[in-house]
N, C-alpha and C positions, 0 to 999 in steps of 0.2 A: 654485683656492681660494685662491691665495697674495692674491689681490685682495681678496678678501671678507673673509680676516684683515685684510689691511691698513685697511680702511674699517671696521674694526669697531674696530682698536686708536686708530684716528685719532677714531672718534665716542666712546668710552669716555672717552678721554683728554679730550674736549673736554666733556664731561657732567662728569668730576671737575673738572675746571677751574673750569666754571661753580657748580658745586652747593658748591665751594669759597670760593670768592668769597661766597655767600649764607649760610654758615654759619662758625664759627670753629672749625676742625678743627686736629688735631696732624698733622704730616707722618706719624706713624706710621698714624694712621686714616686718612689720604686713603691711604695705600699700602695697607692693609687692605682699604678700600673697592673700589679699584683690582682688585685682586687677583681680589676676589670678581667684579667685574662680568666681569673677563676668563676666570674660571671657566664663569660663566653664558654669556657668549658663546661660548665655546670649544665648550660641552658643546652648545649650541644647533644650531651650525654642523654639528658632527660628526652631531648627528642627521638633519639636513634631508640632507645631502650622503649619508648610508647610506640613507636612505628614497629620495631620486633615484637614488642605484645600484641597489638594489631595483627600482624602479619599471623604470628603462630595462632592466634584465638580463630581468625577467620581461614585458616589453614583446611584443607580437603580433609587431613589425619582428623583434626580437632573436631569439624565439624561431623564426619562419622562418627567418632567414639563417643561424642555427646548422644547421636540419635541413637547409638545402640545402647547405650546405658540407659536412656530415656525409656527406650521399648523395653528393655531386660526390667525394669522397676516397673512399668505398666503392665508386666504378664504377670510379675510377682504379685502386686497387689491384687489383680485380677484373680489369683491363686487363692489368696490367704480369704478376700471376701466370700468367695465360693464356698468355702467349708464351714 
């Protein structure tokens, strides 16, 4: 996820730089725009990460894996308790 943030920051810096050349803005306006863009990108990345995590967590493979490990753990507990 750090790579995504680094790439996003570089892209925003590039966009801010090219926009600054096109328009005469004050430094204060540039920082405000850059801050807004960073907030939007961060929010977007957080939403995508959350969605991906949820999709992976609820996937068939993950569910079956959790069930299999739980079954193996329960079997092991039963063997230990019966001895």
